N, C-alpha and C positions, 0 to 999 in steps of 0.2 A: 618583956617587950617584944614585941614583935618581930620577926626577921624584916618584912618588908621597910618599917619602921629604923630597924638596926642599919638596913640596907641604905637607906636614906640619908641618916648621919654620914656614912660611909663616902656617900656623893656629894654631902655638903661639906665634906672635910672636916670634919668637927672630931674631936679626938676623944668627945663621949662616945663614938663607935666602936673603938675596942675596949672599954670600960663594959660598953653593956653587951659585948659579943664575949669577952671572958665569963661576966658574970652569968650570961647563960648557956656556953660551953665550955668552962673550964674541965668540968668533970671528964664529960664527953670524949674529949681530945687528950687528957693527960689519960684518959684510959686506952685510947687507940697505942698512944706511944709507949704505955708502960709493957704493953702485952708483948710489944718487939723489942726493947731494951731494957726492962726488968732492973733501971736504976733513974733513981727519982731526979738527979743533976739532969741528965741526960734529957729524962722525959720534959724537963721544967724548959730546958734551953728547946725542944722540939716545938712544943705550944706555944713559947713565946714569939720564935721566929714563925709561925704562924700566923699569928697576929701581925707580923711588919709584913708578910707575904699578902695578907688580905687587903691592910691597909695602903699597898702599892699596886694593887691589880684591881682593886676597885675603888674610883672606875677606870677604867672602861667597862668592865666586867660585870653583869648583875646575874649574879647565880640563882639560879631557879630556886632551888634547896641550899640554903646557907650551911645546915647541917652536914649534908652530904659534902657538900664543897671545901671547907673547911678540915671536914673527916679527912681527905684525901691530900690535902696538903701534909696535913697532920703525917699520915703513913707513910708520903713519900720520905719526909723529912727524916720523920726516925729509922726508914730504912736505910738513909741515906747514913745518916748517923752508926747505924750498927755497924753497915759494911766499913766504915772509918774506922769502927773497932776490932773488929773480928775478920781483918782483910786477908787473912790466912786460913784461921781455923775456926769451926763453928763453936757457937758456944751451947747452953743447955736450957735457952731461953724458950717460951711457945711457938717466938716466929721461926729458931730455926729448928724445932720440931715439925713445926707445921707446912715447911720448906722439906724437909727430910720425907714426910709422909707423901708429899705430891710429886717427888721427883721421880715414881716409877710411870708416871702419866705423861708429861711434861719436861722436855730438857730444858735446863737454864742456860743453854750456851745460844748467843746470839749474834750475827752478824751485823751487820748495816744492810745488805742484799736480802738480809730474812726480815726486816722490819713490817713489810707489808702483811707477808705472811702472819707474822705475830701478832698484828690487828684483827687479821681474820681468823687468827686463834682463838684471841681473846672474844669474838662474836659467837662463834663456834661452843664456847663455854658456855656462855650468856643465854644460847639457846637453849642449850642442854640443860643448865640450871632453873630457867625458865620452864622448864616443861615437867621438875619434879615435883612431889606434894610440898605444900609450903613448910612443915617444919622440917622435912630434909633437907630441903632448899635453905632456909636458917642456922641449921647445923652446920652444913658445910661454909655458908657463908662468916660466922661465926668462927670457924675454926682456923679457914684459910684467907679472910679478908680481915676479920677483927684480931687473928691470932689468940682468942680466948683459950684458956687450957680445959679439960675433958671435963673436970670437974666443974668449973663454971658453966659451959654449956648445958651439963643434965641437970644443975640448977634452972636454967632459964626453961626449958624443956618441961622440967618437972619426972625428969627419968633418972635411969642409970647411967652411971659411967660406963658398962658393959654397952647398955642399947647406944649409947651414942656413938663408941667405938666402933661396935658393929655396923651402924646405920653410914659413919664415916667412912670404913672399908667397903660396905658396899656400895657406895656412891663412886670412891674411887675408882673401883673394878670397872662399874657400867660406866663411868666418865672414860676411862682408859677406852674400852670399847667403842664406844662413841666415837673418838677420836680418830681411832683406828678405821674405823668405815667410812669417816669424812678424809682420811688421809692426811691426816696430822701426825702421825704416829707410827 
Protein backbone atom coordinates (compact mmCIF):
# COMPACT_ATOMS: atom_id res chain seq x y z
CA UNK A 1 0.00 0.00 0.00
CA UNK A 2 1.27 3.49 -0.81
CA UNK A 3 2.04 5.98 1.96
CA UNK A 4 -0.75 8.34 0.88
CA UNK A 5 -3.28 5.54 1.24
CA UNK A 6 -1.91 4.66 4.67
CA UNK A 7 -2.13 8.29 5.74
CA UNK A 8 -5.72 8.43 4.48
CA UNK A 9 -6.50 5.46 6.74
CA UNK A 10 -5.04 7.33 9.71
CA UNK A 11 -7.13 10.39 8.89
CA UNK A 12 -10.21 8.18 8.62
CA UNK A 13 -9.24 6.74 12.08
CA UNK A 14 -9.28 3.28 10.53
CA UNK A 15 -7.26 0.81 12.64
CA UNK A 16 -6.10 -0.85 9.44
CA UNK A 17 -3.63 2.06 9.20
CA UNK A 18 -1.51 0.49 11.92
CA UNK A 19 -1.65 -2.93 10.27
CA UNK A 20 -0.55 -1.47 6.94
CA UNK A 21 2.18 0.60 8.62
CA UNK A 22 3.48 -2.47 10.38
CA UNK A 23 3.38 -4.55 7.23
CA UNK A 24 5.32 -1.95 5.23
CA UNK A 25 7.75 -0.53 7.79
CA UNK A 26 8.23 -2.98 10.65
CA UNK A 27 11.58 -4.36 9.42
CA UNK A 28 12.93 -0.86 8.73
CA UNK A 29 11.86 0.47 12.14
CA UNK A 30 13.09 -2.62 13.97
CA UNK A 31 16.51 -2.21 12.32
CA UNK A 32 16.77 1.38 13.53
CA UNK A 33 15.86 0.37 17.09
CA UNK A 34 18.11 -2.70 17.07
CA UNK A 35 21.25 -0.74 16.17
CA UNK A 36 20.64 1.38 19.25
CA UNK A 37 19.32 -1.16 21.74
CA UNK A 38 20.57 -4.59 20.61
CA UNK A 39 17.74 -6.18 22.59
CA UNK A 40 14.79 -7.83 20.85
CA UNK A 41 12.16 -7.03 23.49
CA UNK A 42 13.19 -3.38 23.83
CA UNK A 43 13.20 -3.01 20.04
CA UNK A 44 9.71 -4.49 19.76
CA UNK A 45 8.52 -2.12 22.47
CA UNK A 46 10.04 0.90 20.72
CA UNK A 47 8.51 -0.06 17.39
CA UNK A 48 5.10 -0.72 18.98
CA UNK A 49 5.29 2.65 20.71
CA UNK A 50 6.05 4.19 17.32
CA UNK A 51 2.75 2.88 15.96
CA UNK A 52 0.92 4.33 18.97
CA UNK A 53 2.64 7.70 18.53
CA UNK A 54 1.75 7.70 14.85
CA UNK A 55 -1.88 6.91 15.67
CA UNK A 56 -2.01 9.78 18.18
CA UNK A 57 -0.22 12.29 15.92
CA UNK A 58 -2.02 11.60 12.62
CA UNK A 59 -4.18 13.65 12.32
CA UNK A 60 -3.48 16.57 12.61
CA UNK A 61 0.05 15.89 11.28
CA UNK A 62 0.43 14.64 7.72
CA UNK A 63 4.08 13.71 7.21
CA UNK A 64 5.56 14.32 3.78
CA UNK A 65 7.74 11.18 4.01
CA UNK A 66 6.08 8.63 6.24
CA UNK A 67 9.15 6.38 6.40
CA UNK A 68 11.46 9.17 7.60
CA UNK A 69 8.87 10.44 10.07
CA UNK A 70 8.33 6.99 11.56
CA UNK A 71 12.08 6.35 11.61
CA UNK A 72 12.66 9.55 13.54
CA UNK A 73 10.05 8.57 16.14
CA UNK A 74 11.53 5.08 16.50
CA UNK A 75 15.04 6.44 16.84
CA UNK A 76 14.00 8.86 19.60
CA UNK A 77 12.09 6.17 21.47
CA UNK A 78 15.01 3.74 21.22
CA UNK A 79 17.46 6.37 22.44
CA UNK A 80 15.18 7.14 25.39
CA UNK A 81 15.02 3.43 26.19
CA UNK A 82 18.80 3.14 25.88
CA UNK A 83 19.29 6.06 28.26
CA UNK A 84 16.93 4.50 30.81
CA UNK A 85 18.86 1.23 30.74
CA UNK A 86 22.35 2.72 30.80
CA UNK A 87 21.92 5.91 32.78
CA UNK A 88 25.39 5.83 34.35
CA UNK A 89 27.48 3.61 32.13
CA UNK A 90 28.05 3.20 28.42
CA UNK A 91 27.33 -0.10 26.78
CA UNK A 92 29.18 -1.63 23.87
CA UNK A 93 26.39 -1.34 21.31
CA UNK A 94 26.76 0.49 18.00
CA UNK A 95 24.89 3.51 19.37
CA UNK A 96 27.39 3.98 22.19
CA UNK A 97 30.34 3.39 19.88
CA UNK A 98 29.09 5.91 17.30
CA UNK A 99 28.52 8.52 20.03
CA UNK A 100 32.02 7.97 21.35
CA UNK A 101 33.47 8.46 17.87
CA UNK A 102 31.67 11.79 17.51
CA UNK A 103 32.55 13.05 20.98
CA UNK A 104 35.64 14.90 19.70
CA UNK A 105 33.51 16.92 17.29
CA UNK A 106 30.56 17.87 19.45
CA UNK A 107 30.04 17.97 23.19
CA UNK A 108 26.95 16.21 24.52
CA UNK A 109 26.32 18.72 27.32
CA UNK A 110 23.45 21.13 26.72
CA UNK A 111 21.50 23.58 28.84
CA UNK A 112 18.22 25.29 28.09
CA UNK A 113 20.07 28.47 27.14
CA UNK A 114 21.97 26.55 24.48
CA UNK A 115 18.90 25.11 22.75
CA UNK A 116 18.91 27.70 19.94
CA UNK A 117 22.62 27.20 19.43
CA UNK A 118 22.08 23.43 19.20
CA UNK A 119 19.51 23.96 16.48
CA UNK A 120 22.00 26.15 14.60
CA UNK A 121 24.67 23.49 15.11
CA UNK A 122 22.34 20.90 13.57
CA UNK A 123 21.79 23.15 10.58
CA UNK A 124 25.55 23.66 10.21
CA UNK A 125 26.14 19.90 10.29
CA UNK A 126 23.43 19.46 7.65
CA UNK A 127 25.12 22.06 5.43
CA UNK A 128 28.41 20.24 5.85
CA UNK A 129 26.87 16.86 5.02
CA UNK A 130 25.12 18.16 1.91
CA UNK A 131 28.51 19.34 0.65
CA UNK A 132 29.95 15.82 0.83
CA UNK A 133 29.97 13.30 -2.01
CA UNK A 134 26.96 10.97 -1.75
CA UNK A 135 28.91 7.87 -0.69
CA UNK A 136 30.77 9.71 2.07
CA UNK A 137 27.54 11.35 3.32
CA UNK A 138 25.73 8.03 3.28
CA UNK A 139 28.47 6.30 5.27
CA UNK A 140 28.29 9.09 7.85
CA UNK A 141 24.51 8.83 8.13
CA UNK A 142 24.58 5.04 8.26
CA UNK A 143 27.02 5.20 11.16
CA UNK A 144 25.83 8.20 13.16
CA UNK A 145 22.12 8.37 12.41
CA UNK A 146 21.18 4.73 11.88
CA UNK A 147 24.02 3.46 14.14
CA UNK A 148 24.96 0.73 11.67
CA UNK A 149 28.10 -1.30 12.28
CA UNK A 150 31.25 -0.76 10.23
CA UNK A 151 30.76 -4.23 8.74
CA UNK A 152 27.21 -3.44 7.62
CA UNK A 153 28.27 -0.13 6.09
CA UNK A 154 31.08 -1.85 4.19
CA UNK A 155 28.46 -4.17 2.75
CA UNK A 156 26.19 -1.28 1.75
CA UNK A 157 28.95 0.58 -0.09
CA UNK A 158 30.59 -2.62 -1.38
CA UNK A 159 33.92 -1.70 0.14
CA UNK A 160 36.24 -2.87 2.87
CA UNK A 161 35.84 -2.14 6.56
CA UNK A 162 39.18 -0.31 6.43
CA UNK A 163 37.81 1.99 3.73
CA UNK A 164 34.74 2.76 5.82
CA UNK A 165 36.78 3.41 8.99
CA UNK A 166 39.18 5.65 7.09
CA UNK A 167 36.38 7.58 5.41
CA UNK A 168 34.51 8.08 8.69
CA UNK A 169 37.70 9.21 10.43
CA UNK A 170 38.46 11.77 7.68
CA UNK A 171 34.85 12.96 7.68
CA UNK A 172 34.87 13.45 11.47
CA UNK A 173 38.15 15.38 11.29
CA UNK A 174 36.83 17.55 8.43
CA UNK A 175 33.57 18.09 10.32
CA UNK A 176 35.52 19.19 13.37
CA UNK A 177 37.50 21.70 11.27
CA UNK A 178 34.27 22.92 9.68
CA UNK A 179 32.60 23.38 13.07
CA UNK A 180 35.67 25.19 14.42
CA UNK A 181 35.59 27.53 11.43
CA UNK A 182 31.87 28.12 12.02
CA UNK A 183 32.55 28.89 15.69
CA UNK A 184 30.83 25.88 17.27
CA UNK A 185 33.91 24.13 18.70
